[in-house]
C-alpha positions in Angstrom: -326.9 -99.8 5.0 -328.0 -96.3 6.1 -326.5 -93.1 5.0 -326.7 -89.7 6.5 -325.4 -86.3 5.4 -325.1 -82.6 5.5 -326.6 -80.1 3.0 -325.6 -76.4 2.7 -323.3 -74.3 0.7 -320.3 -74.1 0.3 -319.6 -76.7 3.1 -316.0 -75.9 3.7 -314.3 -77.7 6.6 -317.4 -79.3 8.1 -317.1 -81.0 11.6 -319.9 -83.5 10.9 -318.3 -86.2 8.7 -315.5 -87.0 11.1 -317.7 -86.8 14.1 -320.3 -89.2 12.8 -317.6 -91.5 11.3 -316.1 -91.9 14.7 -319.6 -92.6 16.2 -320.3 -95.3 13.6 -316.9 -96.9 14.3 -317.5 -96.9 18.1 -321.0 -98.4 17.7 -319.8 -100.8 14.9 -322.5 -99.7 12.5 -322.1 -100.0 8.7 -323.3 -96.4 8.2 -321.9 -93.6 6.2 -322.0 -89.8 6.4 -321.3 -87.5 3.5 -321.4 -83.8 2.7 -323.7 -82.6 -0.2 -323.0 -79.1 -1.3 -326.4 -77.8 -2.4 -326.6 -74.2 -3.7 -330.4 -74.2 -4.1 -332.5 -75.9 -1.4 -335.3 -76.6 -3.9 -333.2 -79.4 -5.2 -333.6 -81.3 -1.9 -336.5 -83.6 -2.7 -335.1 -84.6 -6.1 -331.8 -85.4 -4.5 -333.4 -87.6 -1.8 -335.4 -89.4 -4.5 -332.1 -90.4 -6.2 -330.5 -91.5 -2.9 -332.8 -94.3 -1.5 -330.3 -95.1 1.3 -330.3 -91.6 2.9 -332.2 -91.8 6.2 -331.4 -88.3 7.6 -329.8 -85.0 6.9 -328.3 -82.1 8.7 -328.9 -78.6 7.3 -326.5 -75.7 7.6 -325.9 -72.2 6.2 -327.7 -70.9 4.1 -330.6 -73.2 4.1 -331.9 -73.5 7.7 -334.9 -71.3 7.0 -335.4 -71.8 3.3 -335.6 -75.6 3.7 -339.0 -75.3 5.6 -340.8 -75.0 2.3 -339.5 -78.4 1.2 -340.6 -80.3 4.2 -343.8 -82.2 5.0 -343.9 -81.5 8.7 -342.1 -79.7 11.5 -341.8 -80.6 15.2 -343.1 -78.0 17.6 -339.7 -76.5 18.4 -338.7 -76.1 14.7 -342.1 -74.5 14.1 -341.6 -72.0 16.9 -338.0 -71.2 15.9 -338.7 -71.0 12.2 -335.5 -72.8 11.3 -334.5 -76.4 10.8 -331.1 -78.1 11.1 -332.1 -81.8 11.1 -334.3 -83.8 8.7 -335.7 -87.2 9.4 -336.6 -89.1 6.2 -339.3 -91.7 6.0 -340.2 -93.4 2.7 -343.1 -95.7 3.4 -345.8 -95.5 2.2 -344.4 -92.4 0.5 -341.6 -89.9 1.0 -342.1 -87.8 4.1 -339.6 -85.3 5.4 -339.9 -84.0 9.0 -337.8 -81.0 10.2 -336.3 -80.5 13.7 -334.1 -78.0 15.3 -331.4 -79.6 17.5 -329.5 -76.4 17.7 -331.9 -75.5 20.4 -330.9 -78.5 22.5 -327.2 -78.0 21.8 -327.2 -74.3 22.6 -329.3 -74.5 25.7 -327.2 -77.2 27.4 -323.9 -75.6 26.4 -325.1 -72.1 27.5 -326.2 -73.3 30.9 -322.9 -75.0 31.5 -321.3 -71.6 30.7 -323.4 -69.1 32.6 -324.5 -71.3 35.5 -327.4 -69.8 37.5 -326.8 -66.3 36.0 -329.5 -65.0 33.5 -327.8 -62.0 32.0 -329.5 -59.9 29.2 -328.0 -60.7 25.8 -327.0 -59.3 22.5 -327.4 -61.8 19.7 -325.2 -60.9 16.7 -326.9 -62.0 13.5 -330.4 -62.8 12.3 -330.1 -66.2 10.5 -331.4 -69.6 11.4 -328.8 -70.1 14.2 -329.7 -66.8 15.7 -333.4 -67.8 15.7 -332.5 -70.9 17.7 -330.4 -68.9 20.2 -333.3 -66.4 20.7 -335.7 -69.2 21.3 -333.5 -70.6 24.0 -333.1 -67.2 25.6 -336.9 -66.8 25.6 -337.4 -70.2 27.2 -334.9 -69.4 29.9 -336.6 -66.0 30.6 -333.7 -64.0 29.5 -334.1 -60.7 27.7 -332.2 -60.0 24.5 -331.7 -57.7 21.5 -330.7 -58.9 18.0 -328.0 -57.0 16.0 -327.5 -57.0 12.3 -325.5 -54.9 9.8 -328.6 -53.0 8.6 -330.7 -52.9 11.7 -334.5 -52.5 11.4 -337.3 -52.0 13.9 -336.4 -53.9 17.1 -333.2 -55.2 15.5 -330.2 -53.0 16.4 -327.4 -52.0 13.9 -323.8 -52.3 14.9 -323.4 -48.6 14.8 -325.9 -48.3 17.6 -323.9 -50.3 20.0 -322.1 -48.3 22.6 -320.6 -48.8 26.1 -324.0 -48.4 27.8 -325.6 -51.1 25.7 -322.8 -53.5 26.3 -322.9 -52.8 30.0 -326.6 -53.6 30.0 -326.1 -56.8 28.1 -323.4 -58.9 29.7 -324.0 -61.9 27.4 -322.9 -61.5 23.7 -323.6 -64.4 21.3 -322.0 -64.4 17.9 -324.1 -66.3 15.4 -322.5 -64.8 12.3 -319.7 -66.5 10.2 -317.2 -63.9 11.3 -314.2 -65.7 12.6 -314.9 -68.9 10.6 -312.0 -70.2 8.5 -310.9 -69.9 5.8 -312.7 -67.0 4.4 -313.7 -65.1 7.6 -310.9 -66.3 10.0 -309.4 -62.9 10.6 -312.8 -61.1 11.0 -314.8 -60.2 14.1 -318.1 -58.4 14.7 -317.7 -54.6 14.9 -318.3 -54.0 18.6 -316.9 -51.3 21.0 -314.6 -53.9 22.6 -313.2 -51.4 25.0 -316.5 -51.7 26.8 -316.1 -55.4 27.3 -314.9 -56.5 30.8 -314.8 -59.2 33.4 -318.6 -59.1 33.8 -319.2 -60.2 30.2 -319.8 -63.7 28.8 -318.8 -64.0 25.1 -320.2 -67.0 23.3 -319.2 -67.7 19.7 -321.1 -70.3 17.6 -318.0 -70.7 15.4 -316.3 -74.0 16.3 -313.5 -74.5 13.9 -310.9 -72.6 16.0 -310.6 -72.6 19.7 -310.3 -68.8 20.0 -311.8 -66.6 17.3 -310.9 -62.9 17.0 -314.2 -62.1 18.8 -313.3 -64.4 21.7 -309.7 -63.1 21.8 -311.0 -59.6 22.4 -313.0 -60.8 25.3 -310.1 -62.8 26.8 -307.8 -59.8 26.6 -310.3 -57.8 28.7 -311.0 -60.5 31.3 -314.4 -61.7 29.9 -315.5 -65.3 30.1 -315.5 -66.9 26.7 -316.7 -70.1 25.0 -316.7 -71.4 21.4 -319.4 -73.4 19.6 -317.7 -76.9 19.6 -319.7 -78.2 22.6 -322.9 -76.9 21.1 -322.1 -78.7 17.9 -321.4 -82.0 19.6 -324.6 -81.8 21.6 -326.8 -80.9 18.6 -325.2 -83.7 16.6 -326.0 -86.2 19.3 -329.6 -84.9 19.4 -329.8 -85.4 15.6 -328.5 -89.0 16.0 -331.3 -89.7 18.5 -333.9 -88.5 16.1 -332.6 -90.4 13.1 -332.4 -93.7 15.1 -335.3 -93.2 17.5 -332.9 -93.8 20.5 -331.9 -91.7 23.5 -328.2 -91.3 24.3 
């Protein structure tokens, strides 16, 4: 019996348990997947010690960066990104936790299906672990970008700095914030000058729980191309599955 799971906080409405349960049923495997709300990530190793059947974990908000301090090793991509969303657990001869970032695989494949051969400059909304994975992918694809946060600092823009000229120069806008995520943030959207969005824009929202977030609705109403984060989530989950089981889908 193997068990997998998700750590983060507060873990409301997670996609992962149903997705992996369906995978286990299709493959006829006696595995389980559970969510584990964990307010402080420094409880991780103690939790794993008490759960000898746990073979792998996913990591989500707010622990994708803080969890690095709890791990024994990182793969090259996770090291470069500075964030982890997947942990492979080995116990012999002693407990060994290796961190990976499958958000990179999921976002890259999903983004390329969205933008095709275009390589537009991008605005990345947010500065957390998911934003770091997005920026890494953009770098690998040779795409220029600017990050945006509420405060803004140094090379990071603040929302009040965004104007029509900046949006025109950055046709791809990627939302990595929780704005638009139900239930708490469902009605919210990033504070952008949406009147400057048009048919030349690509709006990508990492929020996956609803098909059209308020952010994407603004883009649709102005003729922009839009995509939510469901495909990315499915792709990163499959990549995590490959790591946990040492297989290739």
